[in-house]
C-alpha positions as CSV (number, residue, x, y, z in Angstrom):
1,X,122.7,74.1,80.6
2,X,120.8,70.8,80.9
3,X,122.7,67.6,81.5
4,X,121.5,64.5,79.5
5,X,122.6,61.5,81.4
6,X,125.1,59.4,79.5
7,X,124.7,55.6,80.0
8,X,124.4,52.6,77.8
9,X,120.6,52.3,78.2
10,X,120.0,55.9,77.2
11,X,118.4,57.5,74.2
12,X,120.6,60.6,74.5
13,X,121.0,61.5,70.8
14,X,117.3,62.0,70.1
15,X,116.9,64.1,73.3
16,X,119.9,66.3,72.4
17,X,118.5,66.8,68.8
18,X,115.2,68.0,70.3
19,X,117.0,70.4,72.7
20,X,119.3,71.6,69.9
21,X,116.2,72.4,67.8
22,X,114.9,74.5,70.7
23,X,118.2,76.3,71.1
24,X,118.5,74.9,74.7
25,X,122.2,74.5,75.8
26,X,122.8,70.8,76.8
27,X,125.5,68.2,77.1
28,X,125.4,64.4,77.1
29,X,127.5,63.6,80.1
30,X,128.3,61.0,82.8
31,X,130.6,63.3,84.7
32,X,129.2,63.8,88.3
33,X,130.6,67.4,88.6
34,X,129.0,68.4,85.3
35,X,125.7,66.8,86.2
36,X,125.6,68.5,89.5
37,X,126.5,71.9,88.0
38,X,123.8,71.7,85.4
39,X,120.5,73.6,85.8
40,X,118.6,70.3,85.4
41,X,119.0,66.7,84.4
42,X,117.2,64.6,81.7
43,X,117.3,60.9,82.4
44,X,116.4,59.1,79.2
45,X,116.2,55.4,78.6
46,X,115.4,52.6,76.2
47,X,115.7,48.9,76.4
48,X,115.4,46.8,79.6
49,X,115.1,47.9,83.2
50,X,117.7,45.4,84.4
51,X,120.3,46.4,81.9
52,X,119.7,50.1,82.7
53,X,120.1,49.6,86.5
54,X,123.2,47.4,86.0
55,X,124.8,50.2,84.0
56,X,123.8,52.9,86.5
57,X,125.2,50.9,89.5
58,X,128.4,50.0,87.7
59,X,129.2,53.6,86.9
60,X,127.9,55.1,90.2
61,X,125.3,57.2,88.4
62,X,122.6,55.7,90.6
63,X,124.2,57.6,93.5
64,X,124.7,60.7,91.4
65,X,121.0,60.8,90.6
66,X,119.9,60.3,94.2
67,X,122.3,63.0,95.4
68,X,121.0,65.3,92.7
69,X,117.4,64.8,93.8
70,X,118.3,65.3,97.5
71,X,120.0,68.5,96.5
72,X,116.8,69.7,94.7
73,X,118.2,69.5,91.2
74,X,115.3,69.3,88.7
75,X,115.1,65.9,87.1
76,X,113.0,64.6,84.1
77,X,113.0,60.8,83.6
78,X,111.8,59.5,80.2
79,X,110.5,56.0,79.3
80,X,112.8,53.5,81.0
81,X,114.2,56.4,83.0
82,X,110.7,57.0,84.2
83,X,110.2,53.4,85.1
84,X,113.3,52.8,87.1
85,X,112.8,56.0,89.2
86,X,110.3,53.8,91.0
87,X,111.2,51.1,93.6
88,X,110.9,48.0,91.5
89,X,110.2,46.8,87.9
90,X,108.7,43.4,86.9
91,X,111.0,43.6,83.9
92,X,114.1,41.4,84.8
93,X,112.8,41.4,88.5
94,X,114.7,44.7,89.0
95,X,115.3,46.6,92.2
96,X,115.2,50.1,90.9
97,X,116.3,53.6,92.1
98,X,113.5,54.1,94.7
99,X,113.3,57.9,94.0
100,X,109.5,57.7,93.8
101,X,107.4,55.0,95.6
102,X,105.8,52.5,93.3
103,X,106.6,49.8,90.7
104,X,106.5,49.1,87.0
105,X,104.2,46.3,85.7
106,X,103.9,44.4,82.4
107,X,100.9,45.1,80.2
108,X,98.4,42.2,80.4
109,X,97.9,41.0,76.8
110,X,94.4,39.8,77.8
111,X,93.3,43.5,78.3
112,X,91.1,44.8,75.5
113,X,90.7,48.0,73.5
114,X,87.4,49.8,73.7
115,X,86.2,47.9,70.6
116,X,86.9,44.6,72.3
117,X,90.1,43.7,70.4
118,X,93.0,42.5,72.5
119,X,95.8,45.0,73.0
120,X,99.2,44.4,71.4
121,X,102.3,44.4,73.6
122,X,104.4,46.5,73.3
123,X,102.1,49.5,73.2
124,X,103.2,51.7,70.3
125,X,101.4,54.8,69.3
126,X,100.0,58.2,70.1
127,X,97.9,58.8,73.2
128,X,96.1,61.8,74.8
129,X,96.7,62.5,78.5
130,X,94.3,63.2,81.2
131,X,95.7,65.6,83.8
132,X,95.0,64.6,87.4
133,X,97.1,67.5,88.9
134,X,98.4,70.8,87.7
135,X,101.8,70.3,86.0
136,X,104.2,73.1,85.1
137,X,105.5,71.1,82.2
138,X,102.1,70.9,80.5
139,X,101.6,74.7,80.4
140,X,100.6,75.9,76.9
141,X,99.9,72.4,75.6
142,X,96.4,71.8,74.3
143,X,94.3,69.3,76.2
144,X,93.8,67.2,73.1
145,X,97.5,67.0,72.3
146,X,98.9,63.5,71.7
147,X,102.3,62.1,72.8
148,X,104.3,59.1,71.5
149,X,104.5,55.9,73.5
150,X,106.5,52.7,72.9
151,X,106.7,50.3,75.9
152,X,105.8,46.9,77.2
153,X,105.8,47.9,80.9
154,X,103.9,50.8,82.6
155,X,104.6,52.8,85.8
156,X,102.4,52.3,88.8
157,X,103.5,54.9,91.4
158,X,101.8,55.5,94.6
159,X,98.6,57.4,93.8
160,X,99.7,60.7,95.4
161,X,102.4,60.9,92.7
162,X,100.2,60.4,89.7
163,X,100.1,63.6,87.6
164,X,98.6,62.4,84.3
165,X,97.1,59.2,83.0
166,X,96.3,57.7,79.7
167,X,94.6,54.5,78.5
168,X,95.7,51.3,76.8
169,X,93.7,48.3,77.7
170,X,93.2,50.0,81.1
171,X,94.2,53.4,82.6
172,X,97.8,53.8,83.6
173,X,100.1,56.6,84.7
174,X,101.8,58.7,82.0
175,X,103.4,61.3,84.2
176,X,104.4,61.0,87.8
177,X,106.4,62.9,90.4
178,X,105.9,66.5,91.5
179,X,107.4,70.0,91.1
180,X,111.1,69.7,90.1
181,X,110.9,65.9,89.9
182,X,109.0,64.5,86.9
183,X,108.9,61.2,85.0
184,X,107.1,60.5,81.8
185,X,106.3,57.2,80.1
186,X,106.0,58.8,76.6
187,X,108.9,60.2,74.6
188,X,108.6,64.0,74.5
189,X,111.6,64.2,72.1
190,X,109.5,62.1,69.6
191,X,106.2,63.8,70.2
192,X,106.3,66.7,67.7
193,X,105.2,70.1,68.8
194,X,103.6,69.1,72.1
195,X,106.7,67.2,73.1
196,X,109.0,70.1,72.2
197,X,106.8,72.5,74.3
198,X,107.1,70.0,77.2
199,X,110.9,70.0,77.0
200,X,110.9,73.8,76.7
201,X,108.8,74.1,79.8
202,X,111.2,71.9,81.7
203,X,114.1,74.1,80.7
204,X,112.2,77.2,81.8
205,X,111.5,75.6,85.1
206,X,115.2,74.7,85.5
207,X,116.4,78.1,84.6
208,X,114.0,79.9,87.0
209,X,114.9,77.4,89.8
210,X,118.6,78.1,89.3
211,X,118.0,81.9,89.4
212,X,116.0,81.6,92.6
213,X,118.9,80.0,94.5
């Protein structure tokens, strides 16, 4: 079973709908025992980084997430969840979780597309990824697959944690982390077939990791 983290800044329903479509057992929960008993955790998020962190701290879920990572529990952060896994976000001048070194920055509206037109903030649309490292969650996904993005801030982790990049005005990180600890700026639950395959790969990883214990 996968635990979808329940907090006010989450996007839990869309994630659960995607997992239900795949036939993957899941539960939206804020219960620490249920989260720690799950095979893996999905940490979604929409809205502002400051609001998300305030809610996590108020409920103690920030500590639950850190304890889960220390225990080796597979974790997938999505969108704002991806951003606040880093040390800091420029949005709301937010001290974040510090699970992965780096920070989250605001897109510069002066940056330009390849045709010379200024980018629009927020970035909303479909982008291809460039893999910089092998990633278990990208197995079976075609190299020209596109994923759905909607965000005004982008993650800038330490370079050693960059798994995949994409381009909007300039190159930025789309996936960061490492085996068992991933964060994605795009929304796999809204990215059609490639996104569903991505979530399915995460479940397979979680299931195999649990059986290996």
